[in-house]
Every structure is written in C-alpha cells, then in structure tokens.
N, C-alpha and C positions, 0 to 999 in steps of 0.2 A: 294664711298666705296673702302676700300683698306685692305690689309692684312699685318700685322706686324709679324716678327719672335720673338722668345722669347727674344733675346738680345735687339731688338728695344723696346719691351714692357717694359723691365727692365730699359733701359736707360731713357725712357719717363715717367716712373712711372704710367703705364696704370692701374696697380692693384688698385691704389687709385681712379680710375674713374669708378669702376664697376657699380655704380648706374646710370651712364649716359645712356640715350637711344642711344647714339652714340657709345657705347662699347658693342659689342655682346658677350654674354655668352651662354654656353650650358645648358642643362637641370639640370646639377649639380651646376650651378652657376660659372663654371670655365671659365676663359678667352679663347676665340677661336682664338684671333689674328685679327679678323675682326673688323674694326672701320669705322665710317661713319662721314660725314659732318664736324662739328667743330673740332672734335678730329682728324680726318684725316688731315684737313688743318693745324692744329698745328703740327702734326707729320711731314708733308711734309716740313714745314718751319724749324722745329728743326733738321731734318736730312739732310738738304741741304748741298751739298758739298761746300768747300771753293770756292771763286769766280774764281780762276784760273782753277780749275777742271770743274766747271760749264761752263766756257767759252769754254773749250775744247769740251764739249758736244754741245754747240751752233755752234762751228766751224764745227763739224761733221754733224750736222743737215743742216747747210748752204750748204755744199758740196752735200749732198743728194738732197736737194731741187733744187739746180741749175742743177743737173744732170737730174732732172725730168721736167725742163722748168719753174720752179717757181722762180720769181724774187723779189717778195714782199710778206711779211707775216704780218698778224696781230698777234702780240705776246701778249698773255693775262697773267695776274697775274705775271708780271715781278718783281722779287725781287729788291727792291730799291737799294741794294748794288751792283747790276750788272750794274746800269745805266752808271756809268763813263766808264767802260770797253766797253760796247756796243756802246756808242757814239764814242769811239776812234777806235774800231776794225771792225766795220761793213763795212767800206770802203775796208779794206783788204779782208774781207770775200766776198765782192761783192753781198751782199744780203740786200735789203731794208727792214727795220723793222719799223712797226708802233706799238708803245707800249701802253699797258694799264696796269697801275700799280694796285696793291692791293688798295682797297678803303681806307685802313688805311693810305695811303700816302696822302690823300686829304688835311689833316690839314697842312702837311709840304709844299705842293704845294701852299696852300693859304698863309702860312707864308712867303714864298719866292716870292710870287706874280708872279709865273710862269704861263704863258698863254698856252692854248692848242696849240699843234703843235711846241712847242719849241724843239730845237735840230739842226739837220743838214739835208742835202739832204738824207742821208742814214738812220738815226735814228730820229724819231720824237715821242715825248710823246703826244699821242692823248687824253688820259683820264684815267679813272679808271674802274675797274670791280667790280660788285656787284652780289652776289649769292642770288637770291630771293627764290630759292628752290634747291632741289637736283636732283636725277636721277630716271627714271622709273625703271631701273634695281634694285636699292636699295630700291625701294618704298619710296623714300624721295622727289620725285617730287610732288609738291602741286597740288592736283586735286580738282575740285569743288564737286565731289562725291567720295565716298570711292572706294578703289581698289577692283576689282572683286575677286581677290584671297586673300584679306586681308580686309574683310568687316569693321573692326574697324579702319582702317587707311586711312588717306587722304594725307599723306605725311608731309613734314616739311616746314613751312613758316619761312624763315630766316630773313626777314626784313618786317616791317609794311609799310602800305601805307604812313604814316606820315614820317617815317624815310627815306624811299626812295625818297619821294618828297623833303625832306630837302637836301639830297645828290645831287639830280638833280639840285636844285636851286643853291647850293653852287658851283657845278662844272660849271654850265652855266655862272655864274658871271665871271669866269676865261676863258671862252671859251673852257673848257674841255668837252670832250665827256663822257658819262656814258654807259657802256655796261652792260646790265642786263641779267644775266642767268635766263631764265624762261622757263622750260621745260613743266610743267603741265599747264592746262588751269586755275587753281586757281592762279598760279604765274603770268600768263599773265593778269589776273584780277587786281592783285596788281600793275603790271607795268602800265597798262592803266590808272588806277585810279591816280597813282602817277604822271604820265605824264600830265594828265589833271589838277591836282591840282597845279603842279609847272609851267606849261606852257613851260617847257624846252624840248629841243630836246634830244633824247637818242636812243640807239639801243637795240634791243632784240637779245639775243643769243638763238637759237634753235626754240622757238615757236613750240615745237613738238606736242602739242595737242591744237587745236584751234576749238572753237565752232562757229556755224554760227553767233550767236549774237555778237561775238567778231571781226569778219572780218571788219565791217565798221570802227572800232576804229583803225585799222592798216593802214588806208590811210595815206600816207606820212611818215610812220614809217620805219626806216631802220631795216631790219630783216636778220640775218645770219642763214641759214639753212644747215643741214648736210645730204645730200642724202644717204650716206653709212649707216646711222642709220636704214634705211628701211630694208636693208639686214642683218645687224648685230643683230637687235632686233627681227628677225623673230621667234626665238624659244620660246619667252616668252611674246611678246607684247599682244597677244590676252588674255593670262592668266591674265595679269595685268588689262586690260581695259574691257574685255568682248566683245561679238559680237556687242552689241548696240553701243559702243563708238569707236570701232576699226576704223571706217571711219573718225574719227576726227584727226587721227594721220598723221603727215607728209603731210600736204595739200599744197604742193608747188605751184600748179597752182592756187588754190583758194587764197593763200596769195598774189601772183603776181596780180591776178585779183582784189584784194581788193584795189589796188593802193599803196601797200607797195613798198619800195625800197629794193629789195632782192639781196643778194649775196650768192654764194655757198661756203661752208666751209667744211674742213675735220674734225675739232676739234682734230687734231693730238695732242698728240700721241694716243688718243683713237681709231682713225681710220687711215688707211694709207694715206700718203701724195700724192700718185700718182694721178695727176689730172684726168686721164682718168677713174680710178675706180669711182671717184665722178661723172663724166659726165655719165658714164655707168649706175650708180645707179639712177640718175635723169631721164634718158631716159627710162629705162626698168622698174623701180619701183620693181626690183627684180624678174621680170618674168623669170622663168626658174631656180630660186634659192630657190624655195619653199616658197616664200613670199606671204602671204595671201593678203597683201595690193594690190598686182598686180591684184587680182581678185575683191577685195572689192571696191577699188577706182582707177580703171585704168585711169579715166579721169584726175587724178592728175599728170600723166606723162608729162614730158616736151619733146619738140623736141630737136634734136641736136643743131640747131642754137640758140634756147632759152637757153639751158643749157650753151652753150659757152658764150653767152652774159652775163648771170648772173654770171658765173665764173670770167669773166674779167671786163667788165665795171660795172656790178652790184656790184662786190666785191669792186671795187675802190670807188663806191658811198657810200657803207656801211662804208668804211674806211675814207670817207671824203677827199680823195686824188685826186685832179683834174688833176694830171699830169700822172697818170698811167691808165692802163685798156683798152687802144685802141691805134692802130697805126694810129694816125692822127697828122697833123702838130701842133707843140707846145707841144706835149706830149714827155715823155722820151722815148728814143730808147731802150726799153726793149723788146727783141724779142726771141721767142722760135721757133725752126724749128723741125718739127715732121716727122716721117717716113711715115705717110699716111695722106691724106686729110680726116678729120672726117666727112665731108659732103658727102663723096663718099663711105663710108664703106657699104658692101653689107648686113650685119646684125648688129644689135645693139651690139651683143656680141663681134664683132670685135673691138669695141672701146677699149676694154681691152688690145688689142695687140699693140696699138699705142705706139711708143717709141720716146723719145726725142733724136734728132740728134745733136743739137747745141743750146746754150743759150748765148744771148748777153744782157749785162746790161749797159745801157747808151751808146750803140754802141760798147762796148768793149766785146770781147769774154770771157765768164766766164766758159763755158763748151764746 
C-alpha cells in the first residue's frame, strides 16, 4: 500500500483506474491517493528515478549498512536496468549484494541462458521474486479465513498454484532461486502446494502467519522472517486476526523447530537496518513495547545466541551463499566489531545500545 500525490496520480492516469480494487476512493467516489498491490507496483516502476540517481541512493544505503556492520545484503526486486551498474560499482561500494530480479525478468534470463549465481564476487544474481499476496496492514495478505475486522475479505491471491509451480520449475532448470512473498497462511498454502507440485527448491519471504498443520511442510524450506514486524504491527495485529488467531503470528521458534532453514531479515526500508534492533525484537518479542504477542506466545522468543546464529549463518543459508555468515577457515573475511559483547548484556533492552566500531570486508576496512 502506498500514497500518491495529485501530480503523481495525474502523471500515471490513476483516474482511469477508479474501478480497480487497488485504487482506494472515498465515500463520494473521489480518489484518495491511496493505491495497493498491482497499481502500487506499476507506480513504483513508472516513477523510478534514472539509473544514475538510483545508484546514488544505493551508494548512500551501502555506507549506512557498512556503518552498522552489515557486509552482505539480499536485494529484492532489483530493476533490470540497474544490473550493469551494480555489477561494476559494488566493489567500489564494498558491499556484497545478492540480487533477486522481478519475476518478469525470468523470460529474459531464460533467453540468455544465464544460470543462478552469475555475476562476480560482489554482485550475484540469485533468482527472482514473486508476490503471492500482499500485507496484513493493507488487508491484502491472503488468509485462509476472513479478516476479523473485515469479515468479507480474505486478502488477495496474486498468483495461482499452477502459475507459481511453473515459475519454480522454469527457474529451477536454470539453477535460479525463487523468493516467494507469502505473509498470510493462505499464501503459504499456495507456496507449499506449488513447491510440492514442482519439486523445486524455493524460499519464503515472511511466513508471518503459520498454522500448526503447515509446520511439517516447512521442513527443509528456507524462510526469511522479520522480527521487527512483531513490534511495528502491535497496534493493529489483533484487530486484523482476532484473539483466536493471534498466536499464529510470527512463530519464529516454531518455524525453526519445524526443520526450516531460517534467516533473520529487516525487510528494509519497511523496517530499520540496524541489526541490533532485529536481534532485540527476536529476543524480547516486544516485551516492554506493548506487544501482546510477548504475552500470548512468549515461547516463540529466541535466545541471543540463537538470534545471532540465524542473523548470520542462517541468513547465509537462506541466500545460498556458502562463503559468508561465519568466521571459519575458507570463508570470506567479513568482520564487524561492536561496542559490547551481546552475550554479556545485563538486560535484553541493552541490545539496542550496541554500536558498530569497525567493519572489514574481505579483510579490508570499510568503516
């Protein structure tokens, strides 16, 4: 979900799309500027800055991430026209990038015969990203039952099982990964069915709502979860799901126990990139932040060592990169030095005060 100003709506001809469920109007039928899903994605692409300006944003982001001790990122929905500049500029930025292109690029990759992992040490194209549903906040995440605060709505299914299975099969033939955005349990059903039908490996983004009967199907599946969602969603999550389903949200420990391969993610720029905020959220589950999940499912909290492992080695496994994620012989010398030992903080809240002191990428100081 996003908001467009009057000028952007005029430039994009949004008035011609008034009948679309993805264009929100007020009681008088007038445009509000709020758009969702397909219309939002089209707007984002149409309003993209030119490559040189976009790359200046990437350079700014790289400096911020390195200052926080982050040396590798999974970069989702990368515009194809940025690929050349990213391949040539990442070394100068000293940030490793593992790219997932829009699914529309799959045909081009097939035509060129490019296999997954092509690129260089700094930038590798790992696969493509598919949106199976939307978000809980916009009530477009696909649920198996209606929303508590919108009984007639279950969200939006953006891809069928058959379509997703075909995408997975096509990508698999090239050794490309598929990252499937599935927030609602209904979207996770679509993912699991498509994975079973195709027999292909793929990763799940979010898995925000998981039923007990779905947990066995996650064994061996790579899952990227976002602990900060627990805190940021606290104001409206119960309203969307109701008390009965609230315990199905953000089940980090249960997903790990299912045998899934789990990595911690920020989903930036939706959430902040500071790693210690992510670790803090995973460890506390928002206790002290007014998060009801801390009371409803305290057993889903992670320990500090578990959160650190999932953030580093777990994320490397989700990205399918065997050379990052741990300080062991044969791995890349990507090292962050922090102001405190996270295993020795007196209170979990103190995790938020840890600061990065130095960052080394490939043994070379980057911050």
